C-alpha positions in Angstrom: 37.9 -1.8 -16.3 34.6 -3.2 -17.6 34.5 -5.0 -20.9 30.8 -5.0 -21.3 28.3 -2.7 -19.7 24.5 -3.1 -19.8 22.0 -0.4 -18.7 18.7 -2.2 -18.1 15.6 0.0 -17.3 12.9 -1.3 -14.9 9.9 -0.6 -17.1 6.4 0.1 -15.9 7.7 1.4 -12.6 4.7 2.8 -10.6 4.3 6.4 -9.6 5.8 7.0 -6.1 3.9 8.7 -3.3 5.0 9.8 0.2 5.6 6.9 2.5 5.9 4.3 -0.3 8.4 1.4 0.4 10.9 1.8 -2.4 12.6 -1.5 -1.6 9.3 -3.3 -2.2 8.6 -1.3 -5.3 12.0 -2.1 -6.8 11.8 -5.8 -6.0 8.3 -5.9 -7.6 9.6 -4.1 -10.7 12.5 -6.5 -11.0 10.1 -9.4 -11.0 7.8 -7.7 -13.5 10.8 -7.2 -15.8 12.0 -10.8 -15.3 15.3 -9.8 -13.6 17.2 -11.0 -10.6 20.0 -9.0 -9.1 23.5 -10.4 -9.7 26.7 -9.9 -7.8 28.2 -6.6 -8.9 25.0 -5.0 -10.2 24.5 -1.3 -9.6 21.1 0.2 -9.0 20.9 3.8 -10.3 17.9 5.5 -8.8 16.5 8.9 -9.8 16.6 11.4 -7.0 13.0 12.3 -7.7 11.5 9.1 -6.4 13.7 9.1 -3.3 12.4 12.6 -2.5 8.8 11.6 -3.2 9.0 8.5 -1.0 10.6 10.6 1.8 7.9 13.3 1.4 10.2 16.1 0.6 7.3 18.2 -0.7 6.8 21.7 0.5 3.6 23.7 -0.1 4.6 27.2 -1.2 1.7 28.6 0.8 3.4 27.4 4.0 6.7 29.3 3.3 7.4 32.4 5.2 9.7 34.7 3.1 12.5 36.6 4.7 14.2 39.8 3.6 17.2 38.1 2.0 14.9 35.9 -0.1 12.8 38.9 -1.2 16.0 40.7 -2.3 17.4 37.7 -4.1 14.1 36.9 -5.8 14.1 40.3 -7.4 17.6 39.8 -8.8 16.8 36.3 -10.1 13.2 37.0 -11.2 12.0 34.0 -9.2 9.1 33.3 -6.8 10.3 34.6 -3.4 8.8 31.5 -1.6 11.0 29.2 -3.7 14.0 31.4 -3.2 13.4 31.2 0.6 13.5 27.4 0.3 16.7 27.6 -1.9 18.4 29.6 0.9 17.3 27.2 3.6 18.7 24.3 1.6 22.0 26.0 0.9 25.3 26.8 2.6 26.3 29.6 0.2 24.9 31.5 -2.8 27.6 31.5 -5.5 26.1 33.1 -8.6 22.8 34.8 -9.5 21.3 35.6 -12.9 17.7 35.9 -14.1 16.1 32.5 -13.8 18.7 30.7 -11.8 20.5 30.8 -8.5 23.7 28.7 -8.2 24.4 27.6 -4.6 26.4 25.2 -2.6 23.8 22.8 -1.3 24.0 22.0 2.4 25.1 18.5 1.4 28.1 20.0 -0.4 27.4 19.8 -4.1 27.1 22.9 -6.4 23.6 23.0 -7.8 21.2 25.3 -9.6 18.3 26.4 -7.3 19.4 23.9 -4.7 17.9 21.1 -6.8 14.4 22.4 -6.0 11.9 22.1 -8.9 8.4 21.3 -10.0 9.2 18.8 -12.8 7.6 15.3 -12.8 5.4 16.1 -9.9 1.6 16.7 -9.8 1.0 20.5 -9.7 -2.2 22.0 -8.2 -2.3 25.5 -9.6 -4.4 26.7 -6.6 -2.0 25.2 -4.1 1.5 24.8 -5.7 4.2 22.8 -4.2 7.9 22.0 -4.9 10.1 19.0 -4.2 13.4 19.2 -2.3 16.4 16.9 -2.6 16.6 14.0 -0.1 17.7 15.0 3.4 20.7 12.7 3.2 21.1 10.9 -0.2 23.9 8.6 1.1 21.7 7.4 3.9 18.9 6.9 1.4 21.2 4.8 -0.8 22.3 2.7 2.2 18.7 2.1 3.2 17.9 0.8 -0.3 21.0 -1.4 -0.4 20.4 -2.8 3.1 16.7 -3.2 2.6 17.1 -5.3 -0.6 19.8 -7.4 1.1 17.5 -8.1 4.1 15.1 -9.8 1.7 17.7 -12.3 0.8 18.6 -10.7 -2.5 22.1 -9.7 -3.6 23.0 -6.4 -2.0 23.4 -4.1 -5.0 25.7 -1.1 -5.1 23.4 2.0 -5.3 23.8 5.4 -6.9 21.2 8.1 -6.5 21.5 10.5 -9.5 20.2 13.9 -10.3 20.5 16.2 -13.3 23.0 19.1 -13.0 24.8 21.6 -15.2 28.6 21.9 -15.4 31.0 24.8 -15.6 31.8 25.8 -19.2 29.3 23.3 -20.7 25.7 23.7 -21.9 23.1 21.1 -21.0 22.7 18.9 -18.0 24.0 15.4 -17.1 23.2 12.9 -14.5 25.5 13.0 -11.5 25.7 11.0 -8.4 24.5 12.8 -5.2 24.4 9.6 -3.1 26.1 6.2 -3.1 26.2 3.0 -1.1 28.5 0.1 -1.4 30.5 1.7 -4.2 33.8 3.6 -4.4 32.7 6.7 -6.4 36.3 7.4 -7.6 38.8 5.1 -9.2 42.2 6.2 -8.2 44.7 5.2 -10.9 47.5 7.4 -9.8 50.8 5.4 -9.9 49.5 3.0 -12.6 51.1 2.8 -16.0 49.4 3.7 -19.2 49.6 1.6 -22.4 53.0 3.2 -23.1 54.4 2.6 -19.7 54.0 6.2 -18.5 53.1 6.6 -14.9 49.7 8.2 -14.3 49.9 11.3 -12.0 46.4 12.7 -11.8 44.0 10.1 -13.3 41.1 9.5 -11.1 37.8 8.8 -13.0 34.6 9.7 -11.2 33.1 6.3 -12.0 29.9 7.0 -10.0 29.2 10.1 -12.0 30.0 8.3 -15.3 27.5 5.6 -14.5 24.9 8.1 -13.2 25.2 9.9 -16.5 24.8 6.8 -18.6 21.8 5.7 -16.6 20.2 9.1 -17.2 20.2 8.5 -20.9 18.0 5.4 -20.2 15.8 7.2 -17.6 15.0 10.2 -19.7 14.0 13.6 -18.3 10.3 14.0 -19.2 7.4 11.5 -19.5 9.5 8.3 -19.8 8.6 7.1 -16.3 11.8 5.0 -15.8 13.4 6.1 -12.5 15.4 2.9 -11.8 18.1 1.4 -14.0 20.2 -1.8 -13.3 23.8 -1.3 -14.5 25.3 -4.7 -15.1 29.0 -5.3 -15.8 30.5 -2.1 -14.3 32.8 -4.0 -12.0 33.2 -1.1 -9.6 35.1 -1.3 -6.3 33.3 -1.7 -3.0 33.3 1.0 -0.4 30.9 2.1 2.4 32.3 5.6 2.4 29.4 7.3 0.5 29.7 10.0 -2.1 31.7 12.7 -0.2 34.9 11.9 -2.2 33.3 13.4 -5.3 33.1 16.9 -3.8 36.1 19.1 -4.5 37.4 21.1 -1.5 36.4 24.8 -1.8 40.1 25.8 -1.6 40.8 23.9 -4.8 37.7 25.1 -6.7 38.9 27.3 -9.5 35.4 28.2 -10.6 34.4 30.2 -7.5 
């Protein structure tokens, strides 16, 4: 358990364009902010800049719309071209209502509109485009961790976060969609609580908790702060990625 947690934003982070080297940009931002990475530091990185650097943009004019997308677009009241992209990025459509399509993303998490949106990107009204989630967020997180380590710096644990809704709750929170070097769950089953009772189900999703905390610092609009250094979290090491956060469909009571 951490006794003292700091969430340090990397201020004045530059706008990210396709092909940009995020490792170099993060290292430069650390220098500008007068920071050096320490052992145990966690970099929480907004999904948006990962997608931008990996050029996950799609021009809507390039999208060929199928029959399923047209039908679903009518139910949801959405642009058929964007619905076509939602279907391509998804394993299963779970719920539909006007304005939103809840899906199981092909990477496994349950997400509104497959995480596809137009926020915090430049929009040309004559040639609109959208931004997809990273192809493989765990691989993106590993690339950042390994790239920073290759420059001789401390290899940070990395979380890629994105804003999502939750069952039974209003609003969105930051959740981890990719990790590297970090155990995303802290299994405390079998430990004793403060009264000596043995814990039977306690397993905090520490990667999600840290992703949510960092989101408060990042903001959701014009703050321009897509990278946060979390210091003092004392999270366990793992190279297993974020898959452990995903509940098996057979155990999902909300479907």
